[in-house]
TORSEVO-286133 format. One line per 8 residues: number of its first residue (from 1); their letters; for each residue x, y, z of N, C-alpha, C, O. Coordinates in nm, 3 decimals. Example, Ala and Ser with C-alpha at 12.3 -4.5 7.8 and 13.67 -1.06 7.14 Angstrom:
! residues 2
1> AS> 1.319:-0.569:0.780:1.230:-0.450:0.780:1.320:-0.330:0.780:1.424:-0.332:0.846 ~ 1.285:-0.225:0.708:1.367:-0.106:0.714:1.290:0.003:0.787:1.341:0.114:0.804
This chain:
! residues 84
1> MPITNLKN> 0.085:-0.120:0.002:0.000:0.003:0.001:0.089:0.122:-0.002:0.184:0.131:0.075 ~ 0.061:0.213:-0.087:0.141:0.335:-0.098:0.128:0.428:0.023:0.022:0.440:0.085 ~ 0.242:0.494:0.053:0.244:0.598:0.159:0.290:0.725:0.090:0.384:0.724:0.010 ~ 0.221:0.838:0.121:0.264:0.964:0.066:0.248:1.072:0.170:0.166:1.063:0.262 ~ 0.329:1.176:0.153:0.324:1.297:0.232:0.257:1.409:0.154:0.308:1.449:0.049 ~ 0.148:1.461:0.201:0.076:1.568:0.133:0.099:1.699:0.212:0.067:1.706:0.330 ~ 0.152:1.799:0.146:0.193:1.920:0.213:0.099:2.039:0.198:0.121:2.142:0.262 ~ -0.002:2.027:0.119:-0.096:2.140:0.097:-0.231:2.085:0.078:-0.276:2.071:-0.036
9> VLIEERTT> -0.303:2.050:0.187:-0.430:1.979:0.181:-0.546:2.063:0.225:-0.530:2.158:0.302 ~ -0.660:2.029:0.177:-0.786:2.084:0.219:-0.871:1.970:0.261:-0.888:1.876:0.184 ~ -0.929:1.974:0.384:-1.008:1.862:0.436:-1.153:1.903:0.449:-1.183:2.004:0.511 ~ -1.242:1.826:0.391:-1.381:1.859:0.401:-1.456:1.740:0.464:-1.428:1.623:0.435 ~ -1.549:1.772:0.551:-1.632:1.669:0.614:-1.757:1.656:0.535:-1.820:1.755:0.498 ~ -1.794:1.530:0.508:-1.915:1.500:0.432:-1.997:1.387:0.499:-1.949:1.320:0.591 ~ -2.116:1.369:0.453:-2.204:1.265:0.504:-2.257:1.180:0.394:-2.299:1.234:0.292 ~ -2.259:1.050:0.408:-2.317:0.960:0.305:-2.467:0.968:0.314:-2.521:1.028:0.407
17> INGETFFI> -2.534:0.906:0.218:-2.684:0.904:0.224:-2.737:0.821:0.340:-2.854:0.830:0.378 ~ -2.649:0.739:0.396:-2.682:0.662:0.516:-2.654:0.732:0.646:-2.679:0.678:0.754 ~ -2.601:0.855:0.634:-2.572:0.934:0.755:-2.434:0.913:0.813:-2.406:0.965:0.921 ~ -2.345:0.837:0.745:-2.215:0.812:0.793:-2.122:0.931:0.758:-2.118:0.977:0.644 ~ -2.051:0.978:0.857:-1.954:1.086:0.838:-1.830:1.034:0.772:-1.781:0.927:0.806 ~ -1.777:1.110:0.676:-1.643:1.071:0.617:-1.577:1.205:0.578:-1.641:1.310:0.575 ~ -1.449:1.195:0.549:-1.371:1.315:0.510:-1.310:1.299:0.379:-1.267:1.188:0.345 ~ -1.302:1.406:0.301:-1.231:1.409:0.175:-1.108:1.493:0.198:-1.115:1.605:0.249
25> IKDNENNQ> -0.994:1.438:0.158:-0.866:1.512:0.168:-0.830:1.543:0.023:-0.812:1.454:-0.061 ~ -0.820:1.671:-0.003:-0.779:1.713:-0.138:-0.636:1.762:-0.135:-0.601:1.851:-0.058 ~ -0.553:1.705:-0.218:-0.415:1.749:-0.230:-0.412:1.864:-0.336:-0.428:1.841:-0.456 ~ -0.391:1.984:-0.287:-0.394:2.102:-0.373:-0.280:2.108:-0.470:-0.287:2.184:-0.566 ~ -0.172:2.030:-0.450:-0.059:2.037:-0.540:-0.077:1.953:-0.666:-0.027:1.989:-0.773 ~ -0.146:1.843:-0.654:-0.164:1.755:-0.775:-0.304:1.715:-0.797:-0.329:1.625:-0.876 ~ -0.403:1.779:-0.729:-0.545:1.754:-0.746:-0.587:1.613:-0.725:-0.685:1.569:-0.785 ~ -0.517:1.540:-0.641:-0.557:1.404:-0.601:-0.662:1.417:-0.488:-0.659:1.513:-0.411
33> VYFCFQNK> -0.753:1.322:-0.480:-0.851:1.320:-0.372:-0.844:1.186:-0.303:-0.832:1.081:-0.366 ~ -0.853:1.192:-0.168:-0.847:1.071:-0.085:-0.969:1.070:0.003:-1.013:1.176:0.048 ~ -1.026:0.954:0.030:-1.148:0.941:0.107:-1.114:0.870:0.241:-1.043:0.770:0.243 ~ -1.165:0.925:0.350:-1.139:0.873:0.486:-1.271:0.833:0.549:-1.354:0.920:0.576 ~ -1.294:0.706:0.574:-1.408:0.653:0.646:-1.362:0.597:0.774:-1.259:0.530:0.780 ~ -1.439:0.622:0.880:-1.396:0.581:1.015:-1.377:0.431:1.025:-1.284:0.387:1.091 ~ -1.462:0.350:0.961:-1.447:0.204:0.970:-1.331:0.150:0.888:-1.295:0.033:0.905 ~ -1.269:0.229:0.800:-1.155:0.187:0.722:-1.022:0.241:0.773:-0.916:0.185:0.745
41> LREGWQDL> -1.030:0.352:0.848:-0.909:0.424:0.897:-0.859:0.354:1.027:-0.931:0.346:1.126 ~ -0.735:0.307:1.023:-0.675:0.249:1.143:-0.629:0.348:1.241:-0.638:0.326:1.362 ~ -0.577:0.464:1.188:-0.520:0.566:1.278:-0.555:0.704:1.218:-0.560:0.720:1.096 ~ -0.578:0.802:1.306:-0.591:0.941:1.263:-0.731:0.994:1.270:-0.750:1.114:1.248 ~ -0.832:0.915:1.299:-0.972:0.962:1.296:-0.988:1.081:1.392:-1.044:1.184:1.353 ~ -0.939:1.067:1.518:-0.960:1.170:1.616:-0.895:1.305:1.571:-0.949:1.412:1.596 ~ -0.785:1.296:1.508:-0.718:1.419:1.454:-0.807:1.490:1.354:-0.817:1.613:1.355 ~ -0.873:1.412:1.266:-0.965:1.469:1.171:-1.080:1.535:1.235:-1.115:1.648:1.199
49> INDKENIK> -1.144:1.466:1.334:-1.262:1.521:1.400:-1.224:1.645:1.483:-1.296:1.745:1.480 ~ -1.112:1.639:1.556:-1.074:1.744:1.648:-1.019:1.870:1.582:-1.040:1.980:1.635 ~ -0.949:1.859:1.468:-0.872:1.974:1.419:-0.865:1.979:1.266:-0.764:2.021:1.209 ~ -0.973:1.936:1.199:-0.964:1.929:1.050:-0.934:2.067:0.987:-0.865:2.073:0.885 ~ -0.984:2.174:1.043:-0.961:2.306:0.983:-0.816:2.353:0.982:-0.775:2.432:0.897 ~ -0.740:2.303:1.078:-0.601:2.347:1.089:-0.503:2.251:1.031:-0.383:2.282:1.030 ~ -0.541:2.141:0.984:-0.450:2.039:0.926:-0.418:2.083:0.782:-0.505:2.098:0.697 ~ -0.287:2.101:0.762:-0.242:2.146:0.623:-0.148:2.042:0.561:-0.129:2.036:0.440
57> EVEIEYIE> -0.085:1.954:0.654:0.010:1.856:0.603:-0.020:1.723:0.673:-0.038:1.720:0.794 ~ -0.026:1.615:0.596:-0.050:1.482:0.646:0.038:1.382:0.574:0.082:1.406:0.462 ~ 0.062:1.271:0.639:0.120:1.156:0.579:0.013:1.049:0.580:-0.044:1.020:0.685 ~ -0.015:0.992:0.466:-0.123:0.890:0.456:-0.074:0.761:0.396:0.016:0.760:0.313 ~ -0.135:0.653:0.439:-0.123:0.526:0.373:-0.257:0.495:0.314:-0.359:0.508:0.382 ~ -0.262:0.455:0.189:-0.394:0.438:0.125:-0.395:0.321:0.030:-0.292:0.266:-0.007 ~ -0.516:0.286:-0.006:-0.539:0.179:-0.102:-0.588:0.244:-0.231:-0.684:0.321:-0.227 ~ -0.526:0.214:-0.343:-0.570:0.271:-0.474:-0.696:0.192:-0.515:-0.702:0.070:-0.505
65> HERGNKVI> -0.797:0.268:-0.560:-0.925:0.209:-0.594:-0.972:0.286:-0.714:-0.945:0.405:-0.727 ~ -1.044:0.216:-0.805:-1.097:0.282:-0.926:-1.192:0.394:-0.898:-1.204:0.487:-0.978 ~ -1.263:0.386:-0.782:-1.363:0.487:-0.751:-1.303:0.595:-0.656:-1.378:0.683:-0.613 ~ -1.176:0.591:-0.623:-1.111:0.686:-0.540:-1.017:0.617:-0.438:-1.041:0.504:-0.396 ~ -0.913:0.687:-0.402:-0.819:0.634:-0.312:-0.876:0.636:-0.167:-0.928:0.737:-0.119 ~ -0.862:0.523:-0.102:-0.916:0.505:0.035:-0.801:0.508:0.134:-0.709:0.427:0.126 ~ -0.808:0.604:0.230:-0.704:0.619:0.333:-0.725:0.513:0.438:-0.837:0.490:0.484 ~ -0.613:0.446:0.478:-0.624:0.352:0.589:-0.544:0.397:0.707:-0.572:0.350:0.817
73> SLYVDKGG> -0.447:0.482:0.695:-0.374:0.540:0.807:-0.342:0.686:0.772:-0.307:0.719:0.659 ~ -0.355:0.774:0.877:-0.329:0.912:0.856:-0.253:0.969:0.973:-0.294:0.950:1.087 ~ -0.147:1.035:0.947:-0.062:1.090:1.049:-0.054:1.241:1.030:-0.022:1.288:0.921 ~ -0.084:1.317:1.133:-0.088:1.464:1.116:0.045:1.521:1.165:0.101:1.479:1.266 ~ 0.093:1.621:1.086:0.214:1.695:1.123:0.176:1.800:1.230:0.100:1.893:1.204 ~ 0.232:1.782:1.348:0.202:1.876:1.458:0.337:1.931:1.506:0.410:1.863:1.578 ~ 0.367:2.050:1.468:0.491:2.114:1.513:0.615:2.059:1.456:0.718:2.051:1.524 ~ 0.608:2.021:1.329:0.731:1.982:1.261:0.758:1.834:1.257:0.854:1.792:1.192
81> EFLI> 0.676:1.752:1.324:0.698:1.605:1.314:0.562:1.536:1.308:0.461:1.590:1.354 ~ 0.559:1.421:1.252:0.436:1.347:1.239:0.418:1.264:1.367:0.510:1.196:1.412 ~ 0.301:1.271:1.422:0.269:1.200:1.544:0.202:1.066:1.504:0.101:1.063:1.433 ~ 0.260:0.959:1.550:0.211:0.823:1.518:0.156:0.758:1.640:0.110:0.644:1.634
């Protein structure tokens, strides 16, 4: 599974038609989009919920999928280092 560091992201909270909350992470440098669902994400969900407006850089592990990349681990840069 690929791991990448995204340095210029925009995070949007969305809801599925079933009422499930998920997040879209947009990489502003290369226009890639990554989807974060709580039941698929092993790490990082609380960081998304608590501070999504202030997150600008993340390291993610994801699964490539034809309908969109699915994030399975997310590490937030807090003060110059990624917290794992």
